[in-house]
NUDORO-413729 format. One record per residue (C-alpha): x, y, z; residue number from 0. Coordinates in steps of 0.05 Angstrom, whole numbers, padded with zeros to 5 digits. Example, Ala and Ser with C-alpha at 12.3 -4.5 7.8 and 13.67 -1.06 7.14 Angstrom:
X;Y;Z;nr
00246;-00090;00156;0
00273;-00021;00143;1
//
This chain:
X;Y;Z;nr
00329;00110;00076;0
00307;00085;00151;1
00260;00129;00179;2
00261;00156;00262;3
00194;00113;00259;4
00222;00048;00225;5
00243;00013;00293;6
00176;00039;00324;7
00135;00006;00279;8
00175;-00052;00253;9
00136;-00102;00318;10
00059;-00074;00297;11
00076;-00104;00227;12
00096;-00169;00260;13
00045;-00166;00302;14
00002;-00174;00231;15
00049;-00234;00207;16
00004;-00291;00233;17
-00074;-00313;00200;18
-00095;-00313;00290;19
-00077;-00261;00296;20
-00112;-00216;00231;21
-00175;-00260;00252;22
-00178;-00221;00321;23
-00160;-00168;00296;24
-00226;-00179;00248;25
-00259;-00209;00298;26
-00249;-00139;00351;27
-00260;-00093;00295;28
-00334;-00070;00311;29
-00347;-00098;00385;30
-00309;-00118;00450;31
-00301;-00193;00460;32
-00288;-00234;00520;33
-00220;-00280;00513;34
-00281;-00343;00511;35
-00312;-00313;00462;36
-00256;-00294;00414;37
-00233;-00367;00424;38
-00301;-00403;00394;39
-00295;-00359;00345;40
-00230;-00385;00325;41
-00231;-00451;00347;42
-00175;-00451;00382;43
-00161;-00476;00450;44
-00145;-00431;00509;45
-00074;-00432;00514;46
-00059;-00421;00433;47
-00111;-00350;00444;48
-00067;-00333;00506;49
-00005;-00326;00461;50
-00041;-00295;00412;51
-00067;-00246;00452;52
-00004;-00229;00491;53
00030;-00216;00423;54
-00027;-00162;00405;55
-00030;-00131;00472;56
00059;-00121;00487;57
00059;-00079;00417;58
-00013;-00052;00452;59
-00056;-00071;00393;60
-00115;-00093;00436;61
-00127;-00071;00506;62
-00160;-00108;00558;63
-00201;-00098;00622;64
-00221;-00149;00663;65
-00296;-00163;00693;66
-00300;-00219;00741;67
-00258;-00276;00716;68
-00260;-00255;00644;69
-00231;-00206;00610;70
-00253;-00177;00552;71
-00209;-00141;00487;72
-00221;-00084;00457;73
-00173;-00049;00393;74
-00126;00003;00420;75
-00145;00055;00354;76
-00085;00097;00388;77
-00047;00035;00341;78
-00075;00040;00278;79
-00068;00105;00280;80
00011;00111;00273;81
00004;00040;00221;82
-00049;00100;00187;83
-00004;00162;00190;84
00066;00105;00174;85
00030;00081;00111;86
00012;00148;00090;87
00080;00167;00083;88
00087;00127;00027;89
00040;00171;-00022;90
00052;00236;00012;91
00135;00226;-00011;92
00158;00167;-00040;93
00188;00188;-00118;94
00166;00128;-00145;95
00102;00152;-00147;96
00082;00189;-00214;97
00063;00277;-00189;98
00002;00286;-00175;99
-00056;00311;-00218;100
-00119;00346;-00210;101
-00174;00321;-00245;102
-00204;00375;-00297;103
//
């Protein structure tokens, strides 16, 4: 059964399908970083990084702000809430999970 959120959620999961993009998300977990620092941390070229940053920006998982000639990236936590809510639906509504009982 398809839900209304499936088309909207699919690009988010696809963005997580590449190891470099997951690493970028991990680097941005606690702080905002300049693209040059992300490239250095990952050991990738600027052009390779740009491709992955573009993919993450297109699905709105990250946001950038320009400061001088550098762009600083941070997570867009609203999109992570969308993912979290989608996954949480499986806990609440999945017929394959046993009924939950409160511990005595």
